[in-house]
NUPATOR-638736 format. One record per residue (C-alpha): x, y, z. Coordinates in pm, 1 decimal, always signed. Layout:
residues N
          u          v          w
          X          Y          Z
...
***
This chain:
residues 476
          u          v          w
    +3339.0      +92.7      -58.6
    +3424.8     -159.4     +222.6
    +3694.2     -111.1     +415.9
    +4072.2     -204.6     +315.6
    +4325.2     -406.4     +532.5
    +4515.3      -87.0     +666.8
    +4156.3      +60.5     +802.7
    +4067.7     -273.0     +994.2
    +4408.1     -275.7    +1171.2
    +4346.3      +56.6    +1319.4
    +3987.4      -39.3    +1402.1
    +4104.1     -338.0    +1592.2
    +4361.8     -170.4    +1697.5
    +4168.9      +78.2    +1889.0
    +3899.4     -196.9    +2052.6
    +3992.7     -394.6    +2329.6
    +3869.6     -723.9    +2188.7
    +4114.5     -946.0    +2370.4
    +3989.5    -1056.9    +2699.0
    +3629.8     -912.9    +2663.9
    +3302.1    -1114.3    +2714.7
    +3057.8    -1192.0    +2459.3
    +2735.5    -1048.3    +2674.5
    +2492.2    -1060.1    +2409.0
    +2424.0    -1153.7    +2022.1
    +2182.2     -951.1    +1833.3
    +2064.0     -955.6    +1459.5
    +1982.5     -623.8    +1305.2
    +1890.5     -771.5     +934.6
    +1987.5    -1029.3     +750.6
    +2339.8     -927.3     +656.5
    +2451.8     -818.6    +1004.2
    +2559.6     -917.7    +1377.5
    +2575.6     -725.3    +1676.0
    +2827.2     -845.5    +1940.0
    +2771.6     -683.4    +2309.2
    +3082.8     -732.9    +2485.2
    +3208.5     -624.3    +2830.6
    +3536.8     -600.6    +3019.7
    +3709.6     -489.9    +3324.1
    +3689.4     -119.8    +3213.2
    +3386.4      -67.8    +2985.8
    +3070.7     -222.2    +2813.9
    +3086.9     -213.5    +2430.6
    +2950.8     -326.2    +2095.3
    +3071.9     -457.0    +1814.0
    +2921.6     -442.3    +1482.2
    +2961.1     -643.7    +1175.6
    +2839.8     -589.7     +829.9
    +2857.3     -827.9     +506.9
    +2615.8     -633.6     +250.9
    +2812.7     -552.9      -66.9
    +2975.9     -240.2      -50.5
    +2958.4     -153.3     +287.9
    +3126.6     -456.0     +424.7
    +3313.6     -351.7     +752.6
    +3373.1     -411.4    +1147.9
    +3378.7     -120.5    +1381.4
    +3276.6      -51.6    +1720.8
    +2862.2      +71.0    +1739.2
    +2717.5     +337.9    +1984.1
    +2417.0     +398.8    +1805.8
    +2042.4     +219.7    +1841.5
    +1994.6      +76.2    +1524.0
    +1612.9      -29.2    +1597.4
    +1446.7     -325.8    +1638.0
    +1606.1     -648.8    +1564.5
    +1458.2     -919.8    +1346.8
    +1416.3    -1305.5    +1528.3
    +1755.3    -1456.2    +1527.1
    +1863.9    -1652.6    +1238.9
    +2043.1    -2008.7    +1191.4
    +2387.3    -1888.6    +1266.5
    +2288.7    -1619.4    +1513.9
    +2125.9    -1908.2    +1690.1
    +2411.1    -2125.7    +1673.6
    +2648.2    -1834.4    +1776.1
    +2425.3    -1753.0    +2080.2
    +2422.0    -2117.8    +2235.4
    +2854.1    -2159.4    +2163.3
    +2986.2    -1842.1    +2263.6
    +2751.2    -1616.5    +2441.7
    +2912.9    -1603.1    +2762.3
    +3260.1    -1696.3    +2635.4
    +3563.8    -1513.3    +2668.5
    +3780.0    -1340.4    +2350.1
    +4125.3    -1469.6    +2361.8
    +4261.5    -1283.2    +2068.3
    +4125.8    -1065.8    +1783.6
    +4368.8     -978.5    +1480.5
    +4375.5     -961.1    +1113.1
    +4555.0    -1176.8     +896.7
    +4858.8    -1001.5     +742.3
    +4674.2     -793.7     +477.4
    +4402.2    -1026.9     +369.8
    +4080.0     -851.6     +549.7
    +4034.8    -1146.0     +727.6
    +3963.8    -1113.8    +1148.0
    +4021.9    -1399.4    +1353.7
    +3826.4    -1395.4    +1659.9
    +3909.3    -1704.0    +1896.9
    +3658.6    -1760.0    +2185.4
    +3665.9    -1987.8    +2457.3
    +3366.6    -2104.6    +2643.9
    +3338.0    -2434.4    +2873.9
    +3689.2    -2514.7    +2786.4
    +3586.4    -2521.8    +2425.9
    +3741.4    -2291.5    +2165.7
    +3568.7    -2183.0    +1877.6
    +3751.7    -1973.6    +1591.2
    +3521.6    -1655.2    +1400.8
    +3697.2    -1589.1    +1083.7
    +3549.7    -1222.7     +977.9
    +3565.8    -1235.4     +597.7
    +3531.8     -853.5     +500.9
    +3570.3     -905.7     +134.5
    +3313.0     -684.9      -59.1
    +3174.1     -951.6     -298.2
    +3242.8    -1301.9      -52.5
    +3207.0    -1172.1     +284.5
    +3134.0    -1406.1     +543.6
    +3110.8    -1513.9     +898.0
    +3278.7    -1902.9     +977.4
    +3287.5    -2094.8    +1277.4
    +3546.6    -2363.6    +1318.3
    +3689.2    -2549.4    +1617.9
    +4052.0    -2639.5    +1656.7
    +4056.7    -2900.6    +1412.2
    +3983.1    -2622.1    +1149.5
    +3627.6    -2774.6    +1103.7
    +3397.8    -2595.0     +995.0
    +3074.5    -2619.9    +1246.9
    +2865.5    -2288.9    +1082.4
    +2849.4    -2036.2     +853.0
    +2662.0    -1698.2     +811.8
    +2632.9    -1794.2     +474.2
    +2639.8    -2113.9     +336.9
    +2837.1    -2180.9       +6.9
    +2865.7    -2531.7     -127.8
    +3112.2    -2463.7     -397.4
    +3335.9    -2266.8     -161.0
    +3304.5    -2559.1      +97.7
    +3176.5    -2336.4     +306.1
    +2936.9    -2590.4     +514.9
    +2938.5    -2724.9     +827.8
    +3149.9    -3023.2     +813.6
    +3398.0    -2869.5     +577.0
    +3776.4    -2755.1     +643.0
    +3873.4    -2380.8     +707.8
    +4203.9    -2204.8     +783.8
    +4317.5    -1974.2     +580.2
    +4561.5    -1906.5     +824.0
    +4751.2    -2239.5     +757.9
    +4804.7    -2184.6     +383.3
    +4801.5    -1785.6     +263.0
    +4821.2    -1871.4     -111.1
    +4445.7    -2025.2      -61.9
    +4385.8    -1638.2      -59.3
    +4473.0    -1533.2     -371.3
    +4099.6    -1642.5     -498.4
    +4030.4    -1317.7     -316.1
    +4146.5    -1076.9     -587.3
    +4440.1    -1028.2     -373.0
    +4639.5     -665.9     -497.9
    +4965.5     -584.5     -429.6
    +4835.6     -210.6     -429.8
    +4943.1      -11.9     -126.1
    +4659.5     +117.3      +65.5
    +4614.6     +404.7     +304.1
    +4367.6     +496.8     +577.7
    +4116.0     +759.6     +453.7
    +4067.3    +1086.1     +556.3
    +3679.1    +1034.4     +685.7
    +3553.9    +1373.4     +795.7
    +3402.2    +1389.5    +1158.9
    +3515.5    +1376.4    +1539.9
    +3636.4    +1132.9    +1750.3
    +3826.8     +779.8    +1690.1
    +3868.8     +599.6    +1386.9
    +3594.5     +357.0    +1476.3
    +3349.5     +682.2    +1529.6
    +3408.9     +835.4    +1199.7
    +3376.2     +476.8     +998.2
    +3031.3     +429.3    +1210.2
    +2887.0     +745.2    +1119.2
    +2997.3     +725.4     +782.0
    +2824.3     +417.3     +657.0
    +2537.4     +497.3     +840.1
    +2493.2     +833.8     +715.9
    +2563.2     +681.7     +377.7
    +2271.4     +380.6     +418.5
    +2067.6     +627.9     +543.8
    +2099.5     +861.4     +205.5
    +2047.1     +536.5      +15.1
    +1752.5     +421.6     +190.4
    +1563.0     +748.6     +123.1
    +1656.9     +787.2     -203.3
    +1488.0     +445.8     -263.1
    +1221.3     +524.0      -57.6
    +1177.1     +840.8     -249.3
    +1178.8     +663.1     -568.7
     +921.0     +431.2     -416.2
     +696.3     +717.0     -329.2
     +713.9     +873.8     -677.6
     +612.5     +508.9     -850.2
     +317.7     +504.6     -582.0
     +162.4     +869.7     -635.7
     +250.6     +895.7     -999.8
      +27.5     +569.9     -989.3
     -298.2     +735.6     -820.0
     -202.5    +1057.2     -998.8
     -225.3     +895.1    -1338.9
     -569.8     +721.7    -1245.0
     -757.7    +1017.8    -1128.3
     -617.0    +1251.0    -1411.2
     -773.7     +947.7    -1654.8
    -1064.1     +963.8    -1432.6
    -1079.2    +1343.1    -1400.8
    -1042.2    +1346.6    -1839.7
    -1340.1    +1084.3    -1850.3
    -1561.2    +1239.9    -1615.4
    -1515.4    +1626.6    -1812.7
    -1558.1    +1488.6    -2130.2
    -1933.2    +1342.2    -2009.0
    -1980.7    +1641.9    -1822.8
    -1966.2    +1832.8    -2185.2
    -2180.5    +1606.2    -2291.5
    -2439.5    +1656.8    -2089.8
    -2410.2    +2042.4    -2050.2
    -2675.1    +2107.9    -2346.0
    -2917.7    +1954.0    -2161.5
    -3166.8    +2179.6    -2218.0
    -3140.0    +2152.2    -2584.8
    -3268.9    +1800.1    -2582.0
    -3611.1    +1901.3    -2406.1
    -3607.3    +2153.0    -2672.4
    -3568.9    +1953.0    -2961.7
    -3835.2    +1709.6    -2815.7
    -4075.8    +2012.3    -2780.0
    -4039.8    +2090.1    -3147.5
    -4077.5    +1747.1    -3254.7
    -4390.6    +1715.2    -3045.6
    -4523.5    +2025.2    -3173.3
    -4415.9    +1894.1    -3519.6
    -4581.8    +1558.3    -3530.8
    -4824.1    +1654.5    -3853.1
    -4551.1    +1697.3    -4036.5
    -4294.1    +1377.1    -4001.5
    -4369.7    +1038.0    -4103.1
    -4202.6     +708.8    -3976.8
    -3903.6     +662.8    -4132.4
    -3788.5    +1056.6    -4179.3
    -3415.8    +1084.7    -4098.9
    -3412.5    +1448.8    -4007.4
    -3659.6    +1716.0    -3888.7
    -3625.8    +2084.9    -4050.8
    -3873.4    +2337.3    -3836.1
    -3866.5    +2665.9    -3675.2
    -3715.1    +2687.9    -3309.7
    -3937.7    +2882.5    -3118.0
    -3694.1    +2877.4    -2843.3
    -3447.0    +3085.4    -3079.8
    -3623.6    +3370.5    -3251.2
    -3799.8    +3103.3    -3475.4
    -3480.7    +3007.1    -3671.1
    -3442.4    +2710.9    -3876.4
    -3315.3    +2420.6    -3706.0
    -3243.9    +2085.4    -3825.6
    -3321.6    +1788.5    -3549.3
    -3195.1    +1436.4    -3636.7
    -3432.2    +1162.7    -3612.9
    -3451.6     +785.8    -3555.3
    -3587.1     +642.6    -3856.0
    -3728.5     +291.5    -3718.0
    -3915.2     +517.2    -3439.7
    -4250.3     +690.8    -3478.1
    -4280.1    +1080.8    -3441.2
    -4405.7    +1071.9    -3085.5
    -4147.3     +797.6    -2956.3
    -3825.0    +1029.6    -3136.9
    -3969.4    +1315.8    -2895.3
    -4019.2    +1028.2    -2590.3
    -3635.1     +998.4    -2656.1
    -3521.2    +1315.5    -2640.2
    -3770.4    +1407.2    -2331.3
    -3547.8    +1046.7    -2176.2
    -3189.0    +1238.1    -2284.3
    -3283.3    +1528.4    -2130.0
    -3392.9    +1363.0    -1788.5
    -3069.4    +1158.4    -1804.6
    -2812.7    +1444.7    -1874.8
    -3008.7    +1668.8    -1578.5
    -2957.9    +1407.1    -1346.0
    -2634.6    +1304.2    -1474.3
    -2495.6    +1663.2    -1471.0
    -2554.6    +1679.3    -1113.1
    -2389.7    +1357.5    -1008.3
    -2121.2    +1427.5    -1233.8
    -2037.3    +1775.6    -1073.6
    -2028.0    +1556.5     -741.3
    -1787.1    +1336.1     -873.6
    -1547.2    +1659.0     -997.6
    -1510.3    +1788.6     -741.0
    -1447.5    +1480.8     -570.2
    -1168.8    +1394.1     -796.3
    -1040.8    +1742.1     -751.4
    -1025.1    +1730.1     -382.9
     -847.9    +1395.8     -415.1
     -583.8    +1486.6     -665.6
     -532.4    +1805.3     -461.6
     -493.6    +1584.1     -148.1
     -259.4    +1338.8     -327.4
      -10.1    +1635.3     -444.2
      +21.5    +1797.7      -99.8
      +79.4    +1442.0      +20.9
     +347.7    +1355.7     -211.9
     +516.2    +1705.3     -165.3
     +508.5    +1635.3     +223.3
     +628.5    +1352.9     +218.9
     +914.8    +1374.0      -76.7
    +1037.3    +1665.8     +183.1
    +1030.5    +1467.7     +497.8
    +1372.5    +1406.7     +595.6
    +1320.6    +1123.8     +839.9
    +1267.4     +826.0     +689.9
    +1097.3     +660.5     +940.0
     +784.1     +818.2     +889.7
     +835.3     +741.4     +509.1
     +905.1     +421.4     +566.0
     +562.9     +361.0     +777.5
     +378.8     +560.0     +507.2
     +489.3     +257.4     +293.5
     +432.5      -28.5     +509.4
      +66.8      +98.1     +505.7
      +88.9      +82.0     +154.6
     +208.6     -274.8     +123.9
       +1.4     -559.0      -16.1
      -26.3     -700.7     +293.2
     -235.0     -400.4     +436.1
     -442.0     -460.2     +160.0
     -723.7     -579.7     +408.3
     -638.0     -252.2     +636.3
     -747.6      -41.5     +367.1
    -1074.2     -226.1     +295.3
    -1178.8     -178.1     +649.4
    -1182.0     +202.1     +622.1
    -1428.4     +180.0     +352.6
    -1692.0     +371.3     +589.2
    -2037.5     +174.1     +659.3
    -2075.9     -210.3     +723.1
    -2034.9     -457.4     +438.3
    -2232.1     -783.4     +392.7
    -2240.9    -1100.5     +160.2
    -2561.0    -1203.2      +19.5
    -2543.6    -1525.0     -233.6
    -2323.9    -1357.2     -479.5
    -2376.0    -1005.5     -425.5
    -2235.0     -731.9     -180.7
    -2417.8     -542.2      +46.9
    -2282.6     -224.7     +155.9
    -2505.7       -4.3     +467.5
    -2426.2     +349.9     +603.2
    -2545.5     +394.5     +919.4
    -2478.7     +769.5     +928.3
    -2576.1    +1061.8     +727.4
    -2165.3    +1120.1     +688.9
    -2155.5     +755.6     +554.3
    -2450.2     +729.7     +294.2
    -2288.0    +1045.3     +142.3
    -1917.4     +885.7     +106.9
    -2065.9     +561.8      +39.3
    -2252.9     +752.0     -259.8
    -1958.1     +956.4     -367.6
    -1685.0     +717.6     -360.1
    -1810.3     +343.3     -334.5
    -2097.5     +241.4     -569.8
    -2178.6     +311.1     -958.4
    -2477.0     +393.2    -1141.0
    -2564.0      +32.6    -1205.4
    -2591.1      -33.2     -792.7
    -2946.3      -18.0     -625.0
    -2997.6     +200.3     -339.3
    -3280.5     +174.1     -120.0
    -3421.8     +314.9     +172.9
    -3723.6     +268.6     +395.4
    -3992.7     +514.5     +377.7
    -4127.1     +754.7     +583.4
    -3864.3     +687.4     +837.0
    -3479.3     +830.5     +902.0
    -3254.2     +549.5     +823.0
    -2952.3     +445.6     +642.1
    -2877.1     +414.3     +290.3
    -2838.3      +38.3     +151.0
    -2665.1      -45.7     -157.1
    -2652.8     -373.1     -331.9
    -2343.9     -369.5     -569.7
    -2406.6     -446.0     -936.3
    -2272.1     -740.7    -1096.6
    -2262.5     -724.7    -1480.0
    -2477.9     -957.3    -1674.8
    -2664.7    -1034.1    -1367.5
    -3029.3     -971.8    -1236.1
    -3049.9     -913.7     -849.6
    -3270.0    -1226.6     -753.0
    -3583.7    -1137.1     -523.5
    -3385.1    -1336.0     -218.5
    -3094.8    -1058.4     -244.2
    -3364.6     -801.4     -283.9
    -3503.6     -955.9      +53.3
    -3185.1     -941.1     +223.5
    -3130.9     -579.2     +124.6
    -3471.7     -471.4     +251.1
    -3424.7     -642.9     +634.3
    -3074.0     -466.5     +646.7
    -3259.9     -115.8     +532.4
    -3509.5     -167.5     +785.1
    -3322.6     -288.9    +1050.6
    -3048.3       -2.3    +1026.9
    -3352.8     +259.9    +1017.0
    -3561.3     +420.7    +1308.0
    -3853.9     +162.7    +1158.8
    -3701.1     -131.6    +1304.1
    -3885.8     -153.6    +1628.8
    -4261.2     -166.7    +1406.3
    -4127.8     -494.1    +1262.4
    -4227.6     -402.2     +914.1
    -4211.9     -140.7     +670.1
    -4239.7       +8.6     +324.9
    -3963.5      +39.8     +127.2
    -3811.4     +241.1     -214.7
    -3536.7     +118.7     -448.3
    -3387.3     +242.2     -764.6
    -3058.3     +269.9     -932.2
    -2812.9     +475.7     -802.5
    -2801.4     +676.5    -1159.5
    -3138.7     +777.2    -1110.8
    -3120.6     +953.0     -776.1
    -3026.2    +1310.3     -727.9
    -2916.5    +1556.2     -477.1
    -3164.5    +1740.8     -295.2
    -3066.7    +2118.7     -381.7
    -3018.4    +2292.0      -11.6
    -3095.4    +1953.2     +111.6
    -2931.3    +1802.5     +445.4
    -2605.9    +1672.3     +452.3
    -2622.6    +1316.8     +194.8
    -2992.3    +1409.1     +128.9
    -3086.6    +1218.3     -227.1
    -3428.8    +1221.6     -433.0
    -3496.0     +918.1     -604.8
    -3633.9     +874.6     -939.9
    -3814.8     +554.9    -1127.8
    -3802.4     +396.5     -777.8
    -3945.6      +74.8     -725.5
    -4172.2      -40.3     -371.0
    -4120.1     -290.8     -157.9
    -4287.6     -413.4     +190.4
    -4046.8     -584.5     +412.8
    -4147.5     -781.7     +732.8
    -3834.8     -787.8     +947.2
    -3679.6    -1138.7     +950.2
    -3413.8    -1151.4    +1241.4
    -3324.0    -1484.2    +1127.2
    -3230.2    -1355.9     +816.1
    -3041.7    -1051.5     +979.3
    -2818.7    -1293.5    +1199.6
    -2702.2    -1499.1     +867.4
    -2628.8    -1138.2     +710.5
    -2458.1    -1069.0    +1018.2
    -2228.9    -1363.3     +999.1
    -2128.2    -1319.5     +663.1
    -1941.1    -1000.6     +753.6
    -1611.3    -1193.9     +801.8
    -1647.6    -1349.4     +432.8
    -1664.2    -1019.5     +238.5
    -1357.6    -1020.6      +22.5
***
């Protein structure tokens, strides 16, 4: 709740405002002002907050942090009253309006600080009660430059404030020191708690969304993994079909035969009636190879997703237990939409634009592995130079589009340029879809073995490389 009139009286009584000079003016946020004051005995700061439910005025002893750029009204005050002397400061009866009169260069300015929770404001007027400016311009109330404002001359006009005849008393605020100190501590602690609660709610929203996406991806991967787990069965079916070609006619939907892999038990194998017996066997062989290589890929993806989920849960628990809201704020700021480009820059390797296609290049084994695990899909193209160590190059797939030769040449030049074969000026490359790669068992970090690869011979074109390097800033 906001201050009542008795509390405002006590606060003003403890402050040596009259006779003080306004040395500096600061604006911490869009709802408050700080006046740095000094007199013969001391220097101190006066804090005015106009936010609903926390409207107040009191001495400020703590460092609030970085201030925003002075807004319109604060700039007006800086030019009109900074360096001026406070002639008087008092509350108008029980109305929660503080009048501060400041003189500078022979001109007097009245600051009316209205501490009404739902209609707070700071209004500056001249000697003739003409409004010079206001913290909040409210045309319906007439609180705009050129209007008139002087509640002191007509106290009855204050009835619009919802004035109550209820007798107020000074609250018993916990803490030590003056009432100003207790009020300062009470409200700032309250604001810290509210801010922390809001931050934690936002944190939960961010982490729950990420956790949900990871769990959904894991569920799909686990489903695929189960389908691929019995890959040996596809080879067995193919072998059984192959050994029974003479017993199958085109158009047969099923083959019933002895399973020589399982004590010659009878097995029923579904066939595609549109295919020949040999084509049905080939179909199962292809399914076997696809499942076998897919199982290796899925195992890596499952491991990565589970690691990411564990890291996410650990980070969430750590941040939710954090008592320093500044660290939480730093995290939330890093997650804001304005940081999207910054996040993009954290991707490993280098990104190039080749026509409508994005090309990713890994320069080290670590970048190669990171790109392969996290940033490419099965239908993306992988490319590498033969006979030379070098970076992996990936062309990101665009659904429904085949990759033109010109884009392949761009990727090939990049593969040669970022390899040990660069100085030779030419080289042979091979490329295939990412889904046709399998990790080399006990191989070096990031090492893969391609299947179904195609060949490409490249002569290094430095003009093409320069064009691609200039395209890096355009990658979205």
